[in-house]
DRENDO-1510 file (C-alpha; in Angstrom, 1 decimal, always signed):
<recs>
REC; n; res; u; v; w
REC; 1; MET; +33.7; -1.8; +4.2 .
REC; 2; ASP; +30.8; +0.4; +5.3 .
REC; 3; SER; +28.1; +2.6; +3.8 .
REC; 4; HIS; +30.6; +5.3; +3.0 .
REC; 5; ASP; +32.5; +3.0; +0.7 .
REC; 6; LEU; +29.6; +2.5; -1.7 .
REC; 7; THR; +30.1; +4.0; -5.1 .
REC; 8; PRO; +27.6; +6.6; -6.5 .
REC; 9; GLU; +26.5; +3.9; -8.9 .
REC; 10; GLN; +25.8; +1.4; -6.2 .
REC; 11; LEU; +23.9; +4.0; -4.2 .
REC; 12; HIS; +21.8; +5.0; -7.2 .
REC; 13; ALA; +21.0; +1.4; -8.0 .
REC; 14; LEU; +20.0; +0.6; -4.4 .
REC; 15; THR; +17.9; +3.8; -4.2 .
REC; 16; GLU; +16.1; +3.1; -7.5 .
REC; 17; ARG; +15.1; -0.5; -6.4 .
REC; 18; LEU; +13.9; +0.6; -3.0 .
REC; 19; VAL; +11.9; +3.6; -4.2 .
REC; 20; ALA; +9.7; +1.1; -6.1 .
REC; 21; THR; +9.1; -0.8; -2.9 .
REC; 22; LEU; +8.5; +2.4; -1.0 .
REC; 23; GLY; +5.8; +3.4; -3.5 .
REC; 24; TYR; +4.1; +0.0; -3.1 .
REC; 25; LEU; +4.1; +0.3; +0.7 .
REC; 26; SER; +2.8; +3.8; +0.6 .
REC; 27; ARG; +0.0; +2.8; -1.7 .
REC; 28; LEU; -0.8; -0.2; +0.4 .
REC; 29; GLN; -0.9; +1.9; +3.6 .
REC; 30; ALA; -3.2; +4.4; +1.9 .
REC; 31; ARG; -5.5; +1.6; +0.6 .
REC; 32; MET; -5.7; +0.1; +4.1 .
REC; 33; GLU; -6.6; +3.6; +5.5 .
REC; 34; HIS; -9.2; +4.0; +2.8 .
REC; 35; GLU; -10.7; +0.6; +3.6 .
REC; 36; GLY; -11.0; +1.5; +7.3 .
REC; 37; PHE; -8.3; -0.7; +8.9 .
REC; 38; PRO; -8.3; +0.3; +12.6 .
REC; 39; PRO; -5.1; +1.9; +13.8 .
REC; 40; ARG; -4.5; -1.0; +16.2 .
REC; 41; ASP; -4.7; -3.7; +13.6 .
REC; 42; ARG; -1.5; -5.6; +13.6 .
REC; 43; LEU; -1.2; -5.9; +9.8 .
REC; 44; PHE; -1.9; -2.1; +9.4 .
REC; 45; ARG; +0.7; -1.2; +12.1 .
REC; 46; ALA; +3.3; -3.5; +10.5 .
REC; 47; THR; +2.6; -1.9; +7.1 .
REC; 48; CYS; +3.0; +1.6; +8.6 .
REC; 49; GLU; +6.2; +0.6; +10.3 .
REC; 50; ALA; +7.6; -1.0; +7.1 .
REC; 51; GLN; +6.7; +2.1; +5.1 .
REC; 52; ALA; +8.4; +4.4; +7.6 .
REC; 53; SER; +11.5; +2.3; +7.8 .
REC; 54; MET; +11.7; +2.1; +4.0 .
REC; 55; GLN; +11.3; +5.9; +3.8 .
REC; 56; ALA; +14.2; +6.3; +6.3 .
REC; 57; LEU; +16.4; +3.9; +4.3 .
REC; 58; VAL; +15.7; +5.8; +1.1 .
REC; 59; CYS; +16.5; +9.1; +2.8 .
REC; 60; GLU; +19.7; +7.7; +4.1 .
REC; 61; LEU; +20.8; +6.4; +0.7 .
REC; 62; ARG; +20.0; +9.8; -0.9 .
REC; 63; ALA; +22.0; +11.6; +1.8 .
REC; 64; LEU; +24.9; +9.3; +1.2 .
REC; 65; SER; +24.7; +10.2; -2.5 .
REC; 66; CYS; +25.6; +13.8; -1.5 .
REC; 67; PRO; +29.4; +13.7; -0.9 .
REC; 68; GLY; +29.6; +17.2; +0.7 .
REC; 69; VAL; +26.8; +16.6; +3.1 .
REC; 70; MET; +27.8; +13.2; +4.6 .
REC; 71; GLY; +31.5; +13.3; +4.0 .
REC; 72; ARG; +31.6; +10.3; +1.8 .
REC; 73; ARG; +35.0; +8.8; +1.4 .
REC; 74; GLY; +36.6; +9.2; -2.0 .
</recs>
């Protein structure tokens, strides 16, 4: 089994759960920026990396949801 074997329902459920976490990470990052965390702060950098990784994961899940685009197996 690999990512192409996930059903549309599984992809949708995964995406919905992760979108909430992505929103949280995005708000946390914005709050840290607003509070003046320096760009080299380890916690700020880890937050930015987590947000970027979560964004990439959500984008990949959404792409997999489009059968014609990614060639999902039937």
